[in-house]
VOGU-3710 file (C-alpha; in Angstrom, 3 decimals, decimal comma):
1> mrrltfllrp> 112,802/109,994/82,416  114,966/107,227/80,966  116,597/106,940/84,363  113,263/105,640/85,748  112,750/102,885/83,192  114,021/100,329/85,714  110,710/100,834/87,557  109,007/98,950/84,715  110,787/95,747/85,645  108,489/93,027/87,053
11> swlvlalvvg> 110,100/93,094/90,506  109,530/96,838/90,877  105,993/96,632/89,492  105,091/93,887/91,962  106,588/95,883/94,833  104,642/98,979/93,799  101,390/96,990/93,616  101,942/95,470/97,051  102,740/98,836/98,615  99,817/100,537/96,890
21> gfayacftvl> 97,402/97,775/97,907  98,604/97,854/101,500  98,281/101,653/101,719  94,801/101,509/100,159  93,716/98,860/102,682  95,092/100,941/105,555  93,108/104,043/104,580  89,868/102,391/103,431  89,505/99,240/105,576  91,868/98,840/108,521
31> apwqlgkntt> 91,950/102,381/109,930  88,164/102,982/109,483  87,483/99,601/111,098  89,386/100,471/114,272  88,248/104,110/114,356  84,648/102,956/113,862  84,974/100,577/116,809  86,334/103,451/118,868  83,323/105,610/117,957  80,884/102,790/118,737
41> teerndrita> 82,538/102,132/122,101  82,455/105,809/123,051  78,763/106,065/122,141  77,998/102,957/124,212  79,910/104,350/127,182  78,040/107,651/126,910  74,678/105,843/126,944  75,660/103,726/129,961  76,923/106,777/131,835  73,710/108,667/131,101
51> slatdpvpve> 71,585/105,714/132,229  73,255/105,684/135,628  71,880/109,153/136,317  68,405/108,466/134,884  65,503/106,840/136,733  64,010/103,648/135,218  60,965/104,082/132,949  58,227/101,573/132,048  59,513/99,364/129,240  56,353/100,034/127,215
61> elltgpapap> 57,496/103,650/126,756  60,557/102,496/124,805  59,105/99,448/123,021  56,769/101,472/120,811  57,912/99,958/117,506  59,122/96,636/116,159  62,497/97,200/117,896  63,925/99,706/120,391  65,759/102,742/119,063  69,559/102,389/119,121
71> edewrrvvat> 69,887/105,491/121,289  67,701/103,815/123,947  70,032/100,850/124,421  71,240/100,436/128,021  68,325/102,513/129,341  67,018/101,303/132,690  63,444/100,077/132,473  60,784/98,502/134,688  58,727/95,591/133,340  55,654/94,023/134,925
81> gsylpdsdll> 54,382/90,665/133,743  55,109/86,941/134,088  57,756/84,525/132,885  56,610/81,810/130,510  57,167/78,446/132,214  59,437/75,791/130,694  60,673/78,130/127,980  64,299/78,783/128,968  67,012/78,992/126,310  70,755/78,852/126,847
91> vrlrsvessp> 73,253/81,086/125,046  76,432/79,121/124,370  80,092/80,161/124,216  79,800/83,190/126,458  82,467/84,652/128,707  81,633/86,527/131,901  84,489/88,051/133,890  86,976/86,105/131,736  85,437/82,700/132,538  83,167/80,454/130,401
101> ayevltpfrl> 79,462/80,769/131,046  76,000/79,997/129,750  73,511/82,867/129,698  69,872/82,008/130,390  67,055/83,578/128,354  63,389/83,336/129,339  60,404/84,865/127,472  58,462/87,372/129,608  54,802/88,217/128,943  54,176/91,929/129,582
111> adgrtvlvnr> 50,966/93,317/130,998  49,951/94,586/127,543  50,190/91,056/126,075  53,483/91,399/124,227  56,373/89,017/124,914  59,975/90,096/125,359  63,098/88,031/125,981  64,718/88,477/129,386  68,367/87,623/129,958  68,186/86,337/133,541
121> gyvrpergte> 71,972/86,157/133,930  74,602/83,464/133,697  75,539/80,064/135,114  78,947/78,385/135,027  79,415/75,093/133,154  80,358/72,003/135,145  83,013/69,420/134,290  84,098/71,168/131,144  81,040/72,167/129,125  78,302/70,300/130,963
131> ipgfappptg> 75,166/72,379/131,564  74,544/72,872/135,305  71,209/72,931/137,054  69,753/76,403/137,623  66,688/77,846/139,300  63,533/78,238/137,215  61,896/81,666/137,042  59,186/82,510/139,561  55,555/81,992/138,629  52,866/84,641/138,707
141> tvtvearlrm> 53,103/88,355/138,134  56,411/90,010/138,988  58,026/93,384/138,430  61,672/93,485/137,415  64,208/96,191/136,700  66,467/95,653/133,692  68,423/97,330/130,929  67,109/97,520/127,403  69,397/95,840/124,903  69,476/95,630/121,114
151> segtaegrap> 69,542/92,366/119,179  73,021/90,916/118,727  72,208/89,565/115,276  72,756/85,994/114,196  75,927/83,925/114,113  76,421/82,769/110,526  76,133/79,020/110,125  75,072/78,478/113,748  71,371/77,757/113,996  69,523/77,148/117,286
161> frdaghaqvy> 69,210/73,524/118,382  68,079/71,341/121,269  70,508/69,191/123,230  70,642/67,713/126,743  67,050/68,805/127,303  67,721/72,503/126,621  67,131/74,828/123,690  70,442/76,472/122,834  71,486/79,428/120,697  74,765/81,139/119,838
171> sidpaqiaaf> 73,572/84,755/119,967  70,654/86,751/121,329  68,559/87,546/118,285  64,807/87,770/119,054  63,814/87,249/115,409  65,798/84,000/115,126  64,587/82,781/118,521  60,983/83,626/117,599  61,268/81,499/114,450  62,821/78,666/116,471
181> tgleltggyl> 60,322/78,680/119,365  57,187/79,794/117,535  56,697/82,695/119,966  55,972/86,226/118,819  58,731/88,304/120,405  59,377/92,031/120,412  62,654/93,345/119,044  65,459/93,788/121,539  65,628/92,131/124,937  65,974/92,926/128,645
191> qlsenqaggl> 69,081/92,252/130,718  68,204/91,910/134,405  69,837/94,154/136,955  71,120/92,809/140,259  68,762/91,169/142,790  65,723/90,830/140,527  63,001/88,181/140,487  64,250/85,240/138,438  67,790/86,581/138,294  70,830/84,299/138,223
201> gtiplpqlda> 74,459/85,466/138,091  74,360/89,182/137,303  76,107/90,127/134,063  78,366/93,120/134,826  78,287/96,279/132,769  81,085/96,765/130,236  84,181/98,652/131,327  83,701/102,348/130,637  86,918/102,944/128,733  87,437/103,510/125,055
211> gpylsyglqw> 89,917/100,661/124,692  92,863/100,595/122,288  90,839/101,180/119,103  91,828/104,831/118,617  95,546/104,093/118,876  95,159/101,084/116,564  93,360/103,228/114,006  96,052/105,909/114,104  98,713/103,227/113,725  97,082/101,957/110,525
221> vafgimaplg> 96,979/105,540/109,207  100,694/105,865/109,984  101,456/102,561/108,242  99,501/103,728/105,194  101,702/106,832/105,003  104,999/105,090/105,746  104,619/102,369/103,107  104,721/104,760/100,053  107,486/106,762/101,718  109,502/103,580/102,119
231> lgyfvwaelr> 108,995/102,746/98,438  110,153/106,252/97,512  113,307/105,794/99,584  114,158/102,545/97,788  113,663/104,244/94,396  115,957/107,105/95,460  118,610/104,657/96,717  118,503/102,731/93,417  118,921/105,942/91,403  121,879/106,964/93,557
241> errkrkepap> 123,606/103,632/92,986  123,038/103,851/89,259  124,557/107,363/89,121  127,635/106,126/90,985  128,158/103,319/88,497  127,963/105,731/85,533  130,446/108,323/86,864  133,955/108,104/85,155  136,859/106,918/87,260  139,189/109,756/88,474
251> atapeaeptp> 142,344/110,359/86,337  145,624/109,010/87,724  149,143/110,543/87,410  151,482/108,836/84,846  153,867/106,376/86,328  157,443/107,640/86,712  160,136/105,840/84,726  162,002/103,413/86,915  165,495/104,501/88,025  168,090/102,194/86,441
261> apverstddk> 169,854/100,011/88,893  173,490/101,013/89,569  176,118/99,000/87,657  178,290/96,895/89,933  181,964/97,917/89,525  184,862/95,558/89,784  187,490/95,716/92,539  190,260/96,784/90,049  188,212/99,760/88,921  187,601/100,806/92,516
271> ladrygrsr> 191,391/100,580/93,330  192,305/102,482/90,183  189,921/105,296/91,071  191,416/105,468/94,524  195,193/105,309/93,762  195,174/106,358/90,199  195,645/104,281/87,183  199,145/103,403/85,999  200,221/104,926/82,806
//
C-alpha cells in the first residue's frame, strides 16, 4: 500500500475529485436530463400520432377539471362560443419555421360560460421587431377546431406588460394571463387548426422524430464510465514509472587492462637483429 501514498498528494486528490464529480454529474444530472427529454419527446409524438387517427371531441369533455390531463394534450377538439373583442395578447420571442414570429392569443367564451385562451396563430414582425397589423377575430358565435394544449408555465423574471397598444407575454400560461387581464380562464389553451374562424398563420405540428436526445444521453453515460477508467490508467502509468526508477541498473563486465603500447626500437637494434651483432 505504500506504493499508493503518492495518491495523497494535492494534485492527485484534486484530479480524483474532478473526475469523481464529473462522473457523478454524468450519471445523476446530464444523462437523465437528455434521456428524460427523449422520453418526453416520444410521449408527445405518440399523442400527436394517435390524435391524427381520432375524431375531434367537444372541448367540454376534456376540460372537466381546473386543467386538462397531460395525456389529453394534442387531442383534437371542437369548441363553440365567441371571441372576446379587444382582448388579444401577443406572445413574444417565438420562432415558427425557423423565423421570428409573434403568436396571437384571444380569450374565447364557451357555450357553458367558461373562458379559454385560443392561440389563433402567428404573424411576422415588420422592420425588425415592429408589431404588424393583423385581423381581429370574428364577432358572434363560431365553431372552431383546435388542439388542446397544456400551459407552458411562466418565464422567470419576465412578467406580462403593455407596449405599442398591445398586451404582451413571454409564455402561454393561463394562470399568469388571468392575473394580468382579470379574466377567469380555464387551465390549458386551444391551438387553432388550419382554416378556422379567426385563424392567422397556422402553427405547424412538431416534427415527429425523437431527436438527438437518446444519443446525447448515452454519450454522457459513456463519458461517466470513461472518466474513472482514464484516472485508473494514469495511476497505473505512474506506478509503472516508479517501479522502473527503483529497479537496479544491470551489472557490467569489468574493463580489460589496456595493452601496453609497443616500445619503439632504434635503427641499430633493428640492424643488429637482422645481420647479427658483432662480437
